[in-house]
C-alpha positions as MATLAB code, in Angstrom:
seq = 'MLDELSYAANDPMRTYRAKRDSARKRVTDKYTILGFISSGTYGRVYKAESKDDRVVHAIKKFKPDKEGDVVTYTGISQSAIREIALNREISHENVVALKEVILEDKSIYMVFEYAEHDFLQVIHHHSQTLRTGLSMPLLKSLTYQLLNGLLYLHNAHIIHRDLKPANILITSAGVVKIGDLGLARLTYQPLQPLFAGDKVVVTIWYRAPELLLGAKHYNKAVDIWAVGCVVAELASLRPIFKGEEAKLDSKKNVPFQKDQLLRIFEVLGTPHEREWPGLKDLPEYQNMKRLDYYENHLLEWCKSRLRPQQGVDLLQKLFIYDPDRRLTALDALRHPWFQEDPIPAKNVFQSVPASQIPPPRRITHDEAPSMVPVAAANSQTHAQIAQAQAQAAAHLSQQFMGSHPLSQQSGRAGSVASFASLSGGTAAGGSGHPRKKTRMG';
ca = [
     109.246  142.221  162.108;
     105.681  143.719  163.134;
     103.943  141.416  161.228;
     105.487  138.664  162.996;
     105.138  139.645  166.511;
     101.175  140.593  165.720;
     100.858  137.114  164.102;
     102.474  135.496  167.677;
      99.992  137.657  169.545;
      97.051  136.645  167.909;
      97.933  133.070  167.087;
      94.750  131.141  168.841;
      96.951  127.776  169.501;
      99.601  129.541  171.439;
      97.144  131.354  173.231;
      95.205  128.019  173.813;
      98.577  126.509  174.832;
      99.490  129.079  177.329;
      96.049  129.012  179.213;
      95.675  125.336  179.212;
      99.696  125.042  180.747;
      98.794  127.851  183.574;
      95.955  126.045  184.342;
      97.962  122.195  184.894;
      98.115  121.768  188.391;
     101.937  121.778  190.001;
     103.356  118.854  192.017;
     102.753  120.713  195.352;
      99.202  121.619  193.935;
      98.394  118.205  193.824;
     100.474  116.601  196.918;
     101.886  117.682  200.689;
     105.517  116.960  200.937;
     105.954  115.170  203.886;
     109.786  114.490  204.285;
     112.730  113.628  202.585;
     113.500  109.949  201.993;
     116.597  109.400  200.031;
     119.011  110.722  197.249;
     120.785  108.927  194.159;
     122.110  108.976  191.063;
     119.625  109.901  189.220;
     117.585  112.469  191.922;
     115.739  112.325  195.087;
     112.598  110.474  196.373;
     110.238  112.193  198.817;
     107.291  111.064  200.696;
     104.131  112.767  199.693;
     100.543  112.799  200.849;
      97.477  113.156  198.110;
      95.345  116.030  198.536;
      92.280  114.405  196.928;
      92.364  111.378  198.716;
      95.194  111.588  201.657;
      97.181  108.305  200.127;
     100.963  108.453  201.032;
     103.021  108.042  197.884;
     106.559  107.926  196.871;
     107.261  110.638  194.123;
     110.611  110.602  192.860;
     112.491  113.289  191.222;
     115.054  113.140  188.392;
     117.674  116.053  188.772;
     118.228  118.181  185.516;
     121.330  117.258  183.755;
     124.693  119.050  184.717;
     127.619  120.327  182.577;
     130.616  121.247  185.093;
     128.845  123.147  187.912;
     126.178  124.804  185.567;
     122.662  122.923  185.670;
     121.912  122.331  181.655;
     118.744  120.902  180.282;
     120.025  118.457  177.963;
     116.887  116.243  177.542;
     115.837  113.334  179.501;
     118.057  110.179  180.652;
     118.041  107.205  178.893;
     117.089  105.397  182.162;
     114.033  107.881  183.164;
     112.764  107.169  179.636;
     113.265  103.058  180.270;
     111.727  103.350  183.790;
     108.664  105.278  182.986;
     108.178  103.049  179.612;
     108.288   99.881  181.052;
     106.462  101.081  184.534;
     103.186  102.254  182.490;
     102.909   98.778  180.793;
     103.145   96.392  183.679;
     100.650   95.707  186.550;
     101.189   93.178  189.411;
     100.733   93.146  192.767;
     104.409   92.058  193.400;
     105.782   95.243  191.439;
     105.609   98.392  192.438;
     102.844  100.723  191.034;
     103.319  103.976  188.848;
     100.847  106.005  189.414;
     101.573  109.041  187.382;
     104.109  110.835  185.647;
     104.623  114.708  186.119;
     106.612  117.339  183.985;
     107.648  120.379  185.295;
     109.948  122.973  184.749;
     112.046  120.711  182.857;
     112.129  118.160  185.815;
     110.457  114.492  185.734;
     108.388  113.685  188.919;
     107.195  109.664  188.848;
     104.789  109.341  191.837;
     104.609  105.424  192.921;
     102.702  103.701  195.414;
     104.570  103.931  199.195;
     106.252  100.780  200.507;
     107.121  101.049  204.044;
     110.097   99.087  204.458;
     112.762   96.951  202.416;
     114.548   93.990  202.364;
     117.749   95.630  203.571;
     115.507   96.954  206.392;
     114.867   93.550  207.339;
     118.037   92.467  207.510;
     119.532   95.326  209.354;
     116.465   95.468  212.288;
     117.264   91.389  212.624;
     121.008   91.682  212.622;
     121.301   95.294  214.997;
     118.175   95.502  216.787;
     116.908   92.124  217.200;
     120.066   90.208  216.966;
     118.446   86.978  215.509;
     117.524   85.563  212.141;
     114.711   85.825  210.346;
     111.763   83.126  211.164;
     110.999   80.439  208.653;
     107.210   81.804  207.844;
     108.918   85.130  207.291;
     111.956   84.032  204.794;
     109.503   81.852  202.823;
     107.367   84.390  202.378;
     109.614   86.668  201.280;
     111.373   84.897  198.961;
     107.957   82.980  197.394;
     106.608   86.532  196.712;
     110.228   88.105  195.459;
     110.294   84.944  192.906;
     106.281   86.078  192.228;
     107.100   89.029  191.053;
     110.392   88.359  188.937;
     108.131   85.374  187.213;
     105.582   88.573  186.132;
     108.794   90.224  185.048;
     110.212   87.718  183.093;
     106.836   86.321  181.474;
     106.573   90.327  180.034;
     110.381   89.789  178.858;
     111.700   92.399  181.188;
     115.253   91.526  182.924;
     115.506   93.717  185.781;
     119.380   93.776  186.128;
     119.212   95.375  189.577;
     117.907   93.082  192.267;
     119.163   93.461  195.954;
     117.825   93.602  198.910;
     117.544   97.773  199.114;
     115.353   97.667  195.481;
     112.764   94.662  196.997;
     110.105   96.854  199.229;
     107.490   95.767  201.630;
     104.150   97.305  202.079;
     102.628   98.166  205.595;
     100.229   95.106  204.612;
     103.027   92.943  204.214;
     103.151   92.487  200.383;
     106.553   92.560  198.725;
     107.210   94.725  195.748;
     110.010   94.730  193.115;
     111.452   98.171  192.323;
     113.688  100.565  190.686;
     113.391   99.355  186.939;
     115.885  102.053  185.726;
     118.356   99.144  184.671;
     115.927   97.095  183.410;
     115.723   95.905  179.621;
     113.060   94.608  177.475;
     114.579   91.115  176.095;
     112.104   90.259  173.125;
     113.058   91.820  170.117;
     115.475   94.438  171.537;
     116.506   97.842  169.640;
     120.009   97.339  170.768;
     122.045   94.434  172.251;
     121.853   94.414  176.256;
     125.660   95.142  176.650;
     125.060   98.296  174.604;
     124.911  101.671  176.786;
     125.345   99.058  179.631;
     128.558   97.939  180.448;
     127.819   96.710  183.951;
     124.907   95.857  185.473;
     123.742   94.134  188.693;
     125.434   95.335  191.809;
     128.217   93.674  192.380;
     127.627   91.740  195.378;
     124.435   90.229  193.481;
     126.244   90.444  189.511;
     126.265   86.822  188.104;
     129.229   84.789  187.087;
     128.684   85.102  183.369;
     128.669   88.651  183.750;
     132.015   88.724  185.772;
     133.891   86.743  183.277;
     132.543   89.506  180.382;
     129.754   87.666  179.102;
     127.907   90.039  176.308;
     125.392   88.206  175.545;
     122.888   86.837  178.709;
     119.439   86.126  179.355;
     117.075   86.405  182.723;
     119.215   83.860  184.635;
     121.000   86.986  185.960;
     118.098   87.758  187.674;
     118.002   84.560  189.094;
     121.586   84.188  190.354;
     120.831   87.879  192.149;
     117.946   85.981  194.003;
     119.792   83.606  195.019;
     122.603   85.990  196.594;
     119.269   87.606  198.492;
     117.898   84.715  199.788;
     121.369   83.807  201.107;
     121.569   87.302  202.741;
     118.078   86.939  204.350;
     119.107   83.886  205.871;
     122.377   84.993  207.112;
     121.996   88.646  207.686;
     125.034   89.196  205.372;
     125.684   89.608  202.040;
     127.547   86.165  201.194;
     129.667   87.045  198.323;
     130.841   90.317  199.675;
     133.740   91.183  197.330;
     135.268   94.770  196.211;
     134.782   95.922  193.007;
     137.786   97.020  190.705;
     136.085  100.461  189.121;
     136.151  101.017  185.337;
     139.297  102.936  184.122;
     139.416  106.241  182.342;
     138.621  105.044  178.928;
     135.339  103.193  180.868;
     136.940   99.873  180.032;
     135.059   96.938  182.398;
     138.087   95.539  184.542;
     138.468   91.830  185.540;
     136.398   91.220  188.603;
     139.047   89.499  190.609;
     137.952   89.479  194.213;
     134.292   89.303  193.751;
     134.783   86.081  191.746;
     137.200   84.652  194.689;
     134.295   85.298  196.799;
     131.820   83.396  195.021;
     134.686   80.520  194.306;
     135.381   80.014  197.951;
     131.710   79.131  198.685;
     130.665   77.191  195.562;
     133.985   75.901  194.086;
     135.847   77.030  191.248;
     133.470   76.111  187.931;
     134.778   74.090  185.404;
     133.770   73.352  181.654;
     132.237   69.811  182.349;
     129.224   71.605  184.403;
     129.391   74.930  181.978;
     130.232   73.976  178.446;
     130.117   77.598  177.285;
     132.888   78.989  180.392;
     136.007   78.533  177.993;
     134.204   80.978  175.796;
     133.993   84.038  177.503;
     136.329   86.879  177.713;
     137.662   86.686  181.297;
     138.160   83.006  180.822;
     141.896   82.706  180.817;
     142.337   85.209  184.017;
     139.995   83.290  185.872;
     142.263   79.973  185.172;
     145.027   81.972  187.045;
     143.022   81.928  190.343;
     143.386   79.406  192.958;
     141.091   76.424  192.669;
     138.600   75.927  195.473;
     136.271   73.194  196.331;
     132.117   73.569  196.882;
     131.321   74.320  200.590;
     127.868   75.560  200.187;
     126.648   72.586  202.364;
     129.101   74.025  205.063;
     127.874   77.144  204.651;
     123.963   76.524  204.884;
     124.501   74.177  208.053;
     124.167   77.017  210.430;
     122.111   79.533  208.049;
     119.818   77.412  206.250;
     118.401   74.554  207.995;
     115.617   72.574  205.995;
     116.769   70.044  203.158;
     114.604   71.481  200.771;
     116.092   75.319  201.463;
     119.820   74.259  200.821;
     118.461   72.240  197.602;
     116.933   75.846  195.960;
     119.646   77.496  197.177;
     122.071   75.365  195.459;
     120.170   75.390  192.107;
     119.538   79.112  192.279;
     123.351   78.840  192.090;
     123.913   76.719  189.108;
     126.845   78.107  187.266;
     125.809   77.409  184.029;
     123.182   80.026  183.014;
     120.879   77.655  181.024;
     120.769   75.116  183.574;
     119.848   77.704  186.539;
     116.483   77.154  187.769;
     113.672   79.706  186.045;
     111.628   81.572  188.153;
     108.551   79.049  187.545;
     110.712   76.400  188.456;
     111.531   78.263  191.192;
     108.177   79.133  192.587;
     107.246   75.201  191.941;
     110.209   74.014  194.176;
     109.438   71.436  196.948;
     110.397   73.850  199.535;
     107.475   76.068  199.359;
     104.948   72.702  199.563;
     106.533   72.291  203.126;
     104.849   73.772  206.119;
     105.049   76.456  206.858;
     103.508   77.912  203.584;
     104.446   81.380  202.258;
     101.712   83.822  203.455;
     100.141   86.616  201.759;
     100.925   89.194  204.275;
     104.750   88.182  204.955;
     104.019   89.578  208.940;
     101.425   87.390  209.363;
     103.359   85.701  212.035;
     105.670   88.495  213.276;
     104.996   89.556  216.713;
     103.863   93.396  216.022;
     107.069   94.006  218.454;
     109.790   92.629  215.934;
     108.085   94.451  212.816;
     110.836   96.593  211.299;
     109.932  100.625  212.436;
     108.318  103.055  209.045;
     110.925  104.151  207.277;
     112.692  107.095  208.405;
     112.255  110.485  206.560;
     113.937  113.946  207.381;
     112.863  117.334  206.719;
     116.384  118.977  205.536;
     115.797  118.765  201.783;
     112.049  118.783  201.609;
     112.335  122.889  200.580;
     113.936  121.341  197.136;
     110.756  120.127  195.905;
     108.968  123.098  195.857;
     109.728  124.573  192.523;
     112.158  127.675  192.413;
     110.695  130.935  191.078;
     111.583  131.792  187.810;
     113.879  134.458  187.098;
     111.902  138.326  186.408;
     113.146  137.821  182.232;
     111.022  134.544  181.815;
     107.443  134.621  181.394;
     104.897  131.989  182.396;
     103.969  131.450  178.886;
     107.424  130.628  178.341;
     108.099  128.148  180.943;
     104.268  126.666  179.723;
     105.619  126.043  176.323;
     109.094  124.639  177.741;
     107.234  122.015  179.455;
     104.829  121.295  176.243;
     107.948  121.162  174.286;
     109.673  118.563  176.902;
     106.700  116.691  176.823;
     106.426  116.228  173.187;
     110.032  115.276  173.311;
     109.190  112.595  175.832;
     106.334  111.447  173.940;
     108.526  111.054  170.531;
     110.989  109.112  172.689;
     108.255  106.165  173.883;
     106.599  105.987  170.717;
     109.608  105.617  168.732;
     112.450  104.023  170.811;
     110.476  101.265  173.027;
     108.825   98.457  171.623;
     106.272   98.412  174.434;
     104.682  101.448  173.299;
     104.650  100.186  169.478;
     102.679   97.045  170.817;
      99.698   98.790  172.750;
      98.080  102.270  172.543;
      96.293  102.151  175.700;
      98.256  104.736  178.505;
      98.955  101.904  180.339;
      98.212  100.409  183.301;
     100.788  101.033  186.224;
     103.431   99.668  188.084;
     106.914  100.273  189.184;
     109.434  101.463  191.675;
     110.774  104.330  193.441;
     114.407  103.374  194.608;
     117.051  105.344  193.040;
     120.058  103.234  193.027;
     119.354  102.460  189.563;
     122.303  104.109  187.732;
     125.139  103.457  190.159;
     125.436   99.934  189.342;
     125.796  101.295  185.319;
     128.641  103.741  186.140;
     130.407  101.142  188.290;
     130.727  102.991  191.049;
     129.613  103.613  194.603;
     129.428  101.157  197.414;
     126.717   98.726  197.157;
     125.618   99.342  200.594;
     125.441  102.706  200.069;
     123.205  102.846  196.813;
     119.934  104.284  198.101;
     116.754  102.918  198.589;
     112.873  103.673  198.757;
     109.289  103.199  198.847;
];
């Protein structure tokens, strides 16, 4: 026993690791926490300023797992691993950039570029403060940049699976940034079927009909449907398909989403096998057949909301029932609507008077102190904390290298990019109101 203690005390690697970990900078050594932005299923988001260059960032802190009322460390969540792995390998002007990942006291901190606004904030600003619709230049620019970022993700074989106004950010320079890849999946040679582990994806109001009808095999077209819902919401300042979600039962079985399908059918009409050949093979087809029949009223819906004919045509093609016939992101970007004046701008606020630009994102200081690490218990030495950090970091590395195709395709640390909203997990759990899911930048 004494020999073992003597060896441990004189182990050069143990000494080296303790010295290395004690010199590692903590989050609050590198960033000044300016305030609390929002909280969600997986953690909290804070606004922070780098102490080196004074650049503002958004820091997403993942919560430790809970077993009852006791906080326990059970590893790193699937959502966190997925979000980090994908974000480290992608980089695009219309996708939020991930700057760094910090592991500290068994908590994960993701540092993102900061975005001052989001689509939901723009919608609320126009509906509640300005009480007027979005101008055509603003609507076109927002839509074009959203599709441009989505095209990049789809070309990288990534399905977002949670596109909605709260997850689409806008910087103070007027650049759209797609955020929150917590539910995103790689579709090129996936390790598991898309249905595995995520029975419910996409917030209910933006969920494609093939998902609502129980499809277990789906593709990038689910994101295109969500884009159509977002564009319609920007044009009308309210969700186009505002249904009530039927919750998962105690055994986590996915129920038939009758009300949401009815909201869709009331506008787009009841789908038919002639226009959607695979419809009759979907699990919920028989339940759908029992619903009342509706005619298509999209043109009437557009009359007072989206006047240009080409804009209406684009929306119709984003809302094609058959996912194999639905527009792709590339086809949507090439649509004639974007060739007509006004042409989309790089700064979406270019034509917007300063007085009509949404105010800066609101932050509070109520929960900011929780960002400061809690002092360790007297019985826990600094060396033990450092050792736990090293073990968690090794666990994270193994998860990346062993479970994600992107990490196997490239040995580089990754460029950068992705998000910072915290809403990623609520859709997967089937709980929470769509409007209450948090947003950030």
